[in-house]
C-alpha positions in Angstrom: 16.1 10.1 -18.4 14.3 13.4 -18.5 13.2 13.0 -22.1 13.8 11.0 -25.3 16.4 13.4 -26.6 18.6 13.0 -23.5 18.2 9.2 -23.7 19.3 9.2 -27.3 22.3 11.5 -26.7 23.5 9.3 -23.7 23.0 6.2 -25.7 25.0 7.6 -28.7 27.8 8.9 -26.4 28.2 5.5 -24.8 28.2 3.7 -28.1 30.9 6.0 -29.4 33.2 5.2 -26.5 32.7 1.4 -26.2 35.0 -1.0 -27.9 33.1 -4.2 -27.2 32.9 -6.8 -30.0 30.5 -5.9 -32.8 28.6 -9.1 -32.4 28.0 -8.4 -28.7 26.7 -4.9 -29.4 24.3 -6.3 -32.0 23.1 -9.0 -29.6 22.3 -6.3 -27.0 20.4 -4.3 -29.5 18.3 -7.3 -30.4 17.7 -8.4 -26.8 14.4 -6.5 -26.1 12.6 -9.6 -24.9 15.3 -10.8 -22.5 16.1 -9.9 -18.9 19.1 -7.5 -18.7 21.2 -9.7 -16.5 21.1 -12.7 -18.9 22.6 -10.8 -21.9 26.2 -10.7 -20.9 26.7 -13.9 -18.8 28.8 -15.5 -21.5 31.3 -12.7 -21.6 32.9 -13.2 -18.1 36.3 -13.4 -19.7 36.1 -9.8 -21.0 38.0 -7.0 -19.3 36.4 -5.2 -16.4 36.3 -2.0 -18.4 34.6 -3.6 -21.4 32.1 -5.4 -19.2 31.2 -2.2 -17.4 30.7 -0.5 -20.7 28.6 -3.3 -22.0 26.4 -3.2 -18.9 26.0 0.5 -19.4 24.8 0.0 -23.0 22.4 -2.6 -21.8 20.9 -0.3 -19.1 20.5 2.5 -21.6 18.8 0.3 -24.2 16.5 -1.2 -21.6 15.4 2.3 -20.5 15.1 3.3 -24.2 12.9 0.5 -25.2 10.9 0.2 -22.0 11.4 -3.5 -21.3 12.9 -3.2 -17.8 11.1 -4.7 -14.7 9.9 -2.0 -12.3 7.2 -1.2 -9.8 5.8 1.7 -7.7 2.8 1.9 -5.4 0.2 4.6 -5.8 -2.8 5.9 -4.0 -5.0 7.6 -6.6 -2.5 9.6 -8.6 0.0 10.0 -5.8 3.1 7.9 -5.6 3.8 6.2 -2.3 7.5 6.6 -1.3 10.0 9.0 0.1 9.7 10.6 3.5 6.2 11.8 3.4 2.9 9.9 3.8 0.6 10.0 0.7 -3.1 10.2 1.4 -4.6 6.7 1.0 -8.2 7.1 2.3 -10.8 9.3 4.0 -12.8 7.8 6.8 -16.0 9.4 8.0 -16.0 10.8 11.5 -18.7 8.4 12.6 -16.6 5.3 11.4 -15.1 2.9 13.9 -16.0 1.0 17.0 -15.1 1.5 20.6 -15.8 -0.4 23.8 -14.7 -1.0 27.4 -14.3 -4.0 29.7 -14.5 -3.3 33.5 -12.6 -5.5 35.8 -12.9 -4.2 39.4 -11.5 -0.7 39.3 -9.7 -1.3 36.0 -11.3 -0.5 32.7 -9.8 -1.6 29.4 -10.8 0.4 26.4 -10.5 -0.8 22.8 -10.9 1.1 19.5 -11.4 -0.4 16.1 -11.2 1.3 12.7 -12.0 0.1 9.2 -10.4 1.9 6.3 -10.2 1.1 2.6 -6.9 -0.3 1.4 -7.0 2.0 -1.6 -3.7 1.6 -3.2 -2.4 -0.2 -6.3 0.8 -1.2 -7.9 2.0 0.3 -11.2 5.0 -0.7 -13.3 6.3 -2.9 -16.0 6.2 -6.7 -16.6 4.2 -7.3 -13.4 2.1 -10.5 -13.1 0.7 -10.2 -9.6 1.0 -8.7 -6.2 0.6 -10.5 -2.9 -0.2 -8.4 0.2 0.5 -9.7 3.7 -0.6 -7.7 6.8 0.7 -7.6 10.4 -1.1 -6.2 13.5 -4.3 -5.9 11.6 -6.5 -7.9 9.1 -7.9 -7.5 5.7 -11.7 -7.5 5.2 -13.6 -8.1 2.0 -17.0 -6.5 2.7 -18.9 -8.0 -0.3 -17.9 -11.5 0.9 -19.1 -10.9 4.4 -20.9 -8.1 6.2 -21.9 -6.1 3.0 -22.9 -9.2 0.9 -26.4 -7.8 0.6 -25.0 -4.9 -1.4 -23.5 -7.0 -4.2 -26.3 -6.2 -6.6 -26.3 -2.5 -5.8 -22.5 -2.2 -6.4 -21.8 -4.9 -9.1 -18.4 -3.4 -10.2 -17.0 -3.4 -6.6 -18.3 -6.9 -6.0 -16.8 -8.1 -9.3 -13.4 -6.5 -8.3 -13.6 -8.3 -4.9 -14.2 -11.6 -6.7 -10.9 -11.3 -8.6 -8.9 -11.4 -5.4 -7.3 -14.9 -5.1 -5.4 -16.9 -2.6 -6.9 -15.3 0.5 -5.4 -16.7 3.7 -7.5 -16.4 6.8 -5.8 -14.7 9.8 -4.9 -16.7 12.8 -5.2 -13.5 14.9 -8.8 -12.3 14.7 -9.9 -8.9 15.9 -13.0 -8.8 18.1 -15.4 -6.7 16.0 -19.1 -6.1 15.9 -19.0 -5.7 12.1 -17.1 -8.8 11.1 -15.8 -11.5 13.5 -15.0 -14.4 11.2 -13.9 -13.5 7.7 -10.7 -11.8 8.5 -7.6 -12.4 6.4 -3.8 -12.1 6.7 -2.9 -12.0 3.0 -4.3 -12.1 -0.5 -3.1 -12.0 -4.1 -4.4 -9.9 -7.0 -3.2 -10.0 -10.6 -1.8 -6.8 -12.0 -4.6 -6.3 -14.5 -7.4 -6.9 -11.9 -6.3 -4.3 -9.4 -8.7 -1.7 -8.2 -7.8 1.9 -9.0 -10.8 3.8 -7.7 -10.0 7.3 -6.5 -11.6 8.0 -3.1 -13.0 11.5 -3.1 -16.0 11.0 -0.8 -17.0 9.1 2.3 -19.4 7.0 0.2 -16.4 5.7 -1.7 -15.1 4.2 1.6 -18.4 2.5 2.3 -18.4 0.8 -1.1 -14.7 -0.1 -1.4 -14.1 -3.9 -1.9 -10.9 -4.3 0.2 -10.4 -2.8 3.7 -8.1 -2.9 6.7 -9.5 -3.6 10.2 -7.1 -2.3 12.9 -7.5 -2.2 16.6 -5.9 -0.5 19.7 -6.3 -1.5 23.3 -5.3 0.5 26.4 -3.5 -2.7 27.5 -1.1 -2.2 24.5 2.2 -0.3 24.9 1.6 3.3 23.6 3.0 6.8 23.5 2.3 9.2 26.3 0.5 11.5 23.9 -1.9 8.6 23.1 -2.5 7.9 26.8 -3.3 11.6 27.3 -5.7 11.6 24.3 -7.6 8.6 25.7 -7.9 10.2 29.1 -9.3 13.4 27.6 -12.0 11.4 25.9 -13.5 10.6 29.2 -12.9 13.9 30.9 -16.3 15.3 30.2 -17.6 18.0 28.0 -20.6 18.9 25.7 -20.9 17.8 22.1 -22.8 21.1 21.5 -19.5 22.9 22.2 -17.6 23.2 18.9 -14.2 23.5 20.6 -14.9 20.4 22.6 -15.8 18.4 19.5 -12.6 19.7 17.7 -10.6 18.5 20.7 -12.3 15.1 20.5 -11.4 14.8 16.8 -7.8 15.5 17.6 -7.9 12.9 20.4 -9.1 10.3 17.9 -6.5 11.4 15.4 -3.8 10.6 17.9 -5.5 7.3 18.8 -5.8 6.3 15.1 -2.3 7.4 14.4 -1.0 5.1 17.2 -3.3 2.3 15.9 -2.1 2.5 12.3 1.5 3.1 13.1 1.6 -0.5 14.4 0.3 -1.9 11.1 2.6 -3.0 8.3 1.8 -4.5 4.9 4.4 -6.4 2.9 3.8 -6.3 -0.9 5.5 -9.1 -2.9 5.6 -8.2 -6.6 5.9 -11.1 -9.1 7.1 -10.3 -12.6 6.2 -12.2 -15.8 9.4 -14.3 -15.7 8.7 -15.4 -12.1 11.3 -13.2 -10.3 10.1 -11.1 -7.4 10.6 -7.8 -5.5 9.0 -6.7 -2.2 8.4 -3.5 -0.3 6.9 -2.8 3.2 4.2 -0.2 3.7 3.5 1.8 6.8 0.5 3.9 7.8 -0.5 7.0 9.7 -3.5 9.1 10.6 -2.5 12.4 9.0 -5.3 14.7 10.1 -8.9 14.7 11.5 -11.6 17.3 11.5 -15.4 17.4 11.2 -15.4 18.4 7.5 -12.8 16.0 6.1 -13.0 13.2 8.6 -9.9 11.1 9.2 -7.2 11.1 6.5 -5.2 7.9 6.5 -1.8 8.0 4.8 0.6 5.4 3.5 4.4 5.3 2.7 7.1 2.8 2.0 9.1 1.7 5.0 
């Protein structure tokens, strides 16, 4: 509904046309605390037209009184959904790790990146959200490599402590920052979610939940990514602004390849125990010296 007036007009027009039993209509009006699908199960013998009308009334009333189950994912104030990626996080240009392993005349390069998992679930009647990640891992800095900063950032540390049911990943990523405490999933209650808006690089450095992703030159990848990696080692001077800009674009392509392989499944549990789920995908939207790397998220 666009507004309350439209909702009331639609509700009234439906009520004027429906010839369902008065008792049933009254039960629907009084059913605020019940799930919609439970209201009309005893009226299977009613005609199809009457049943459709009753269901219409139920939907209208549920929307009118705000009791329907629903969820949507957001990054800051932006809704995650549709065709476009919504900005989830900014990563400083100096962030990440890279390395190489030489075997004869073959060199394997690897690139790691840590970004804040800065999104949350909004909606109605939600009890908790469970996140499960593939082709990457979750990190909780205040439980591992940033534990010394718990006193400096008590709010972030407290938010990290409210995460429950963390399941350690069986596929660890080799990382200088954190090698052991890497997780495949975790659960957070609806009321304990973190809704910090990331406006500065410092926000990333203090965020309580992060994704660690990796890319190796041994992995299948797009030709564009292969060309970007080759350009990184083609020579040039960091005092040349155009060369630095080109390097940033190379890393944007690499990070985009890296995060395009990552998926997160969010399982939403409502107050009555029923569930819904959605898959999330990621991308590196842009990269430059001023704004760093912009990481986006969208629903699959």
